[in-house]
C-alpha positions in Angstrom: 0.1 0.0 -0.1 1.9 3.5 -1.3 1.9 5.6 1.7 1.8 9.0 -0.6 1.0 12.0 1.9 -3.2 12.6 1.1 -2.8 16.3 1.7 -1.3 17.9 -1.0 0.7 21.2 -0.9 -0.9 24.2 -1.5 -1.5 25.5 -5.1 -2.1 28.5 -6.9 -4.7 30.3 -7.3 -46.0 30.7 -6.2 -47.7 33.0 -6.4 -50.5 32.5 -4.0 -53.8 31.0 -6.0 -56.3 33.8 -6.8 -58.7 34.2 -4.2 -62.6 34.4 -4.0 -64.3 37.6 -5.0 -67.0 38.7 -2.1 -70.5 38.6 -2.5 -72.9 41.2 -0.9 -75.3 40.0 1.7 -78.2 41.7 3.5 -77.2 42.9 6.8 -78.9 39.8 8.6 -77.4 37.1 6.8 -74.2 38.8 7.8 -75.2 38.9 11.6 -76.1 35.6 11.5 -73.0 34.3 10.3 -71.2 36.6 12.6 -73.0 35.3 15.4 -73.0 31.6 14.0 -68.4 32.0 14.3 -68.7 33.2 17.7 -70.7 30.2 18.8 -68.2 27.9 17.0 -65.5 29.5 18.9 -66.8 28.8 21.9 -67.8 25.3 21.4 -65.1 24.0 19.9 -61.6 23.4 21.2 -58.7 25.2 20.0 -57.6 23.4 16.7 -54.6 21.5 16.8 -51.0 22.9 15.6 -50.3 22.1 11.7 -48.5 19.1 11.6 -46.1 17.7 9.1 -46.2 14.0 8.3 -41.9 14.2 8.7 -41.6 16.8 11.5 -44.9 16.7 13.7 -45.6 20.1 15.1 -44.3 22.6 13.3 -41.8 24.6 14.6 -42.3 28.9 15.0 -41.2 30.6 11.9 -38.1 32.1 13.9 -37.0 28.6 14.1 -37.6 27.6 10.2 -35.2 30.7 9.8 -32.3 29.7 12.2 -32.6 26.0 10.4 -32.4 27.7 7.0 -29.6 30.0 8.0 -28.2 26.5 9.3 -28.6 25.0 5.8 -31.2 22.5 6.8 -34.2 21.7 4.7 -37.2 23.0 7.0 -38.7 19.8 6.6 -35.9 17.6 7.6 -36.7 15.4 10.5 -34.6 16.5 13.1 -33.2 15.4 16.7 -33.4 17.8 19.8 -30.3 19.6 20.4 -31.5 20.0 23.9 -30.1 16.4 23.8 -26.7 17.3 24.1 -24.3 17.4 26.8 -23.3 21.1 26.7 -20.7 20.8 28.5 -19.1 18.1 26.8 -19.6 20.0 23.7 -17.6 23.3 25.3 -15.0 20.9 26.2 -14.5 19.6 22.8 -14.2 23.2 21.3 -12.0 24.2 23.8 -9.7 21.3 23.1 -9.9 21.4 19.6 -9.1 25.0 19.7 -5.9 24.2 21.5 -4.2 22.0 18.9 -2.1 24.5 17.2 -3.2 25.7 13.4 -6.7 25.1 13.8 -8.8 28.0 12.3 -12.4 27.0 12.8 -15.0 24.8 14.3 -18.5 24.3 13.1 -21.2 21.8 14.9 -24.8 20.9 13.5 -27.0 18.5 15.0 -30.2 17.9 14.2 -30.1 20.7 11.6 -29.2 23.3 13.5 -25.8 25.0 14.2 -24.6 24.2 17.9 -20.9 25.4 17.9 -20.0 28.5 15.6 -16.1 29.0 16.7 -13.4 31.2 14.7 -10.0 30.4 16.5 -7.8 33.0 14.3 -10.3 35.9 13.9 -13.8 36.6 13.8 -16.6 35.1 11.3 -14.7 32.3 9.9 -17.4 30.1 8.9 -18.6 32.3 6.7 -15.6 33.2 4.9 -14.3 31.2 1.8 -11.5 28.8 2.1 -9.7 26.3 0.3 -10.7 22.9 1.4 -8.0 21.2 -0.2 -8.5 17.6 -1.0 -12.0 17.7 0.8 -13.1 19.0 -2.7 -12.7 15.1 -3.8 -16.3 14.2 -2.0 -18.4 16.7 -3.9 -16.7 15.2 -6.9 -18.1 12.2 -5.9 -21.5 13.4 -5.5 -21.3 14.6 -9.3 -20.6 11.2 -10.1 -23.7 9.5 -8.7 -25.9 12.1 -10.3 -24.2 11.6 -13.5 -24.7 7.8 -13.3 -28.4 8.1 -12.2 -29.0 10.7 -15.1 -27.6 8.3 -17.6 -24.8 10.1 -18.6 -21.8 7.5 -17.7 -23.0 3.9 -17.8 -21.8 2.8 -14.4 -18.7 2.0 -12.3 -17.0 -0.8 -14.9 -16.7 1.9 -17.5 -13.0 1.7 -18.9 -10.8 4.9 -19.3 -10.7 4.1 -22.9 -14.9 4.4 -23.0 -14.9 7.5 -20.9 -11.8 9.3 -22.2 -11.1 7.8 -25.7 -8.6 10.7 -27.0 -6.7 10.2 -23.9 -6.5 6.5 -24.1 -5.2 6.3 -27.7 -1.7 5.3 -27.4 -1.9 3.6 -23.7 -1.1 0.5 -23.0 -4.0 -2.2 -22.4 -3.9 -2.5 -18.7 -4.1 1.5 -18.5 -6.7 1.7 -20.7 -9.2 -1.1 -18.8 -8.8 1.2 -15.6 -12.3 1.3 -14.7 -14.1 4.5 -13.1 -14.7 2.0 -10.0 -10.9 2.0 -9.9 -10.5 5.9 -10.0 -12.9 6.7 -7.0 -11.7 3.8 -4.6 -7.9 5.0 -5.3 -7.2 1.7 -6.8 -6.1 2.8 -10.3 -2.3 1.1 -10.1 -1.0 4.7 -11.5 1.7 6.0 -9.8 0.5 8.7 -7.4 0.5 12.6 -8.3 0.4 13.7 -4.8 2.7 14.4 -2.1 6.3 15.0 -3.4 5.2 14.2 -6.7 2.5 17.1 -6.7 4.4 19.9 -7.5 5.9 18.4 -10.6 2.4 17.1 -12.1 1.1 20.6 -11.8 3.9 22.2 -13.8 3.0 19.8 -16.8 0.8 21.3 -19.7 -2.0 18.6 -19.4 -2.5 17.2 -16.0 -5.1 14.4 -17.4 -2.3 13.5 -19.7 0.3 13.4 -17.3 -1.7 11.6 -14.6 -2.3 9.0 -16.9 1.5 8.8 -18.2 2.6 7.4 -14.7 4.0 4.1 -14.5 1.5 1.4 -13.2 2.6 0.6 -9.6 0.4 -2.3 -9.0 -2.7 -3.9 -10.7 -5.9 -1.8 -11.5 -8.4 -2.8 -8.9 -5.5 -4.3 -6.4 -4.1 -1.9 -4.1 -4.6 1.8 -2.4 -2.7 4.2 -4.0 -4.0 8.1 -2.9 -3.7 10.0 -5.6 -5.3 13.3 -6.9 -4.6 12.3 -10.2 -7.0 9.9 -10.2 -9.8 12.3 -8.9 -8.6 14.9 -11.8 -9.1 12.4 -14.3 -12.6 11.8 -12.7 -13.5 15.6 -13.3 -12.4 15.0 -17.0 -14.7 12.1 -17.0 -17.4 14.3 -15.6 -16.9 17.2 -18.4 -16.5 14.9 -21.0 -19.9 12.8 -20.1 -22.0 15.5 -19.5 -20.9 18.6 -21.7 -20.3 20.9 -18.9 -17.3 21.7 -17.1 -17.2 20.3 -13.3 -17.9 23.4 -11.9 -20.7 24.3 -14.2 -22.2 20.6 -13.3 -21.4 21.5 -9.7 -23.4 24.4 -9.5 -26.4 23.3 -11.5 -27.0 20.3 -9.8 -25.7 21.0 -6.5 -24.6 24.2 -5.2 -27.1 26.5 -6.8 -29.8 24.2 -5.3 -28.3 23.9 -1.6 -27.9 28.2 -1.6 -24.0 27.4 -1.9 -21.7 29.9 -3.2 -18.4 28.8 -4.8 -15.8 31.6 -4.8 -13.4 29.7 -7.0 -11.8 26.5 -8.2 -8.6 25.9 -9.6 -8.3 24.9 -13.4 -5.6 22.8 -15.2 -4.1 24.2 -18.4 -6.1 21.7 -20.6 -9.8 23.3 -19.3 -10.9 20.3 -16.8 -11.3 21.9 -13.4 -8.8 20.2 -10.6 -10.8 17.1 -9.6 -10.2 16.9 -5.8 -8.7 20.0 -5.0 -8.5 24.0 -4.5 -12.6 24.6 -4.3 -12.7 27.6 -2.2 -16.0 27.5 -0.3 -17.1 28.6 2.7 -16.9 26.4 6.1 -20.6 27.1 6.6 -21.2 25.9 2.9 -19.3 22.8 3.1 -22.0 22.1 6.1 -24.5 22.7 4.0 -23.4 19.7 1.5 -22.9 17.5 4.6 -26.1 18.3 5.8 -27.2 17.2 2.2 -25.8 13.9 3.1 -27.3 13.5 6.1 -30.8 14.1 4.8 -30.0 11.0 2.1 -29.2 13.3 -0.9 -33.0 15.4 -0.4 -33.3 19.0 -0.3 -36.8 21.1 0.0 -38.4 18.0 -1.6 -35.8 17.4 -4.4 -33.5 14.2 -4.7 -30.4 16.2 -5.4 -27.8 13.0 -5.0 -29.1 9.6 -5.4 -29.8 7.8 -1.5 -28.5 4.5 -3.2 -25.3 6.6 -4.2 -24.7 8.2 -0.8 -25.2 4.6 0.5 -22.6 2.8 -1.8 -20.4 5.5 -2.0 -19.9 6.2 2.0 -19.3 2.2 2.0 -16.0 0.5 2.2 -14.0 0.0 -1.2 -10.5 0.2 -0.5 -7.8 -0.4 2.6 -7.1 3.2 2.7 -5.0 4.0 5.5 -6.4 2.2 8.8 -4.1 4.0 11.1 -4.5 7.5 10.2 -8.1 8.1 8.3 -9.2 4.6 8.2 -10.8 2.6 4.9 -11.8 4.6 1.7 -15.0 4.5 0.0 -15.6 6.3 -3.3 -13.7 9.4 -2.4 -14.9 9.1 1.0 -12.9 8.3 4.0 -14.1 6.1 6.7 -12.9 7.0 10.1 -11.3 4.2 12.4 -14.6 4.2 15.0 -15.8 1.6 16.9 -18.8 3.8 18.0 -20.2 4.9 15.0 -20.7 4.3 11.1 -19.2 7.8 10.0 -17.6 9.3 6.7 -15.3 12.4 6.4 -13.6 14.2 3.7 -10.5 15.1 4.3 -8.2 17.9 3.0 -4.5 19.1 3.5 -3.7 20.6 7.0 -6.8 19.8 8.3 -9.7 20.5 6.3 -12.4 18.1 7.5 -16.2 17.1 7.0 -17.1 14.7 9.4 -20.3 12.9 9.3 -22.0 10.9 11.3 -25.5 9.9 10.3 -26.5 8.1 13.1 -26.5 10.9 15.6 -27.9 13.4 12.7 -24.6 15.5 13.4 -21.7 16.6 11.7 -18.5 19.1 12.2 -16.6 21.4 9.7 -13.0 21.9 10.6 -10.7 24.5 8.8 -7.3 24.8 9.7 -3.8 26.4 8.5 -2.8 25.5 4.9 0.3 23.1 6.4 1.1 19.6 6.8 0.6 19.0 10.8 1.3 15.2 10.5 -0.4 11.9 11.3 -0.6 12.7 15.0 -2.1 15.9 14.7 -4.4 14.1 12.6 -5.2 11.6 15.1 -5.8 13.9 17.9 -8.2 16.2 16.0 -10.4 13.1 15.1 -10.0 11.8 18.7 -11.8 14.8 20.1 -14.3 15.2 17.8 -15.3 11.5 18.6 -14.8 12.0 22.4 -16.4 15.3 23.0 -18.3 16.8 20.0 -20.0 13.5 18.4 -19.7 12.2 22.2 -21.5 15.3 23.7 -24.8 13.6 21.7 -24.4 10.1 23.2 
């Protein structure tokens, strides 16, 4: 199993229906109607509160506004945030701030923001940041959408079928690499990440350069983390849909979610960098995470197929069990004996950590510098013990 650091170094950069008209009534009839209404109000009990089959009694408008600001679909069934151990959560917020380099923390529980902390300034959860390789998990969602729409045949489609122009001249083994291999980081291609990243992004065609990497293992057999793999996925999406990855992301995900994209790096050959350098606010990354807690459904629309969410956050490769856990399809599965969880992870400590069982997520942003495996393990331990632990 190739031990290339997964965190790439920083790169440059209705109207309402018509009402009924009123008719003229004689005064006695009007008086009779008023009396009848008065009697009815005295006889009948107060009407039951408006209810939804999903959430029971609807919360007051102020709470709906709060949920909308937090990025949750108002109709989503939500846990009661009063169940949280607030002292334990506060301890987790403090402990995380003591880790060197952490800039912000945002925690959502039951569709509500329960912690919004800026350690290195103010309002940081509303300011766009480069989420680095956490971008890969957005790419995963786009693949699920494209497959569901029939724009991509499926996970067994090959590089030869998906990128025919680039497949010319490749050997048979490389032409046979599947979309599933790329998503699971099992393409067999040598990594473009870590120490190889700088040289890769100085080439004139990042797609060709990723495919030019030597085969280090048989496709589908071994985990080798590489942003080259996810960049190939971005190229595949663009070719299959006829849209750039950013256009696709905005149309199918970000615009419906109300998420603003501040930027996304583009390769010399014209594809958006698959799996790195997406710039969005932590609060917007939390909204994307909330969509996954809602099984891909948002305000009555199924944005991401629920089946894809289940499949893509399931183990498909060994990953790095002693650091980030196993690997799904561009999602990490943190090593955790308590709950099933999955995470988008980027260089230097950019995390979107989701625990469906608790209806809870956390977004962490940090300085763009490598901090090492021990720092990552400590950050994850704090999130598990005191942040998510507050909901036990």
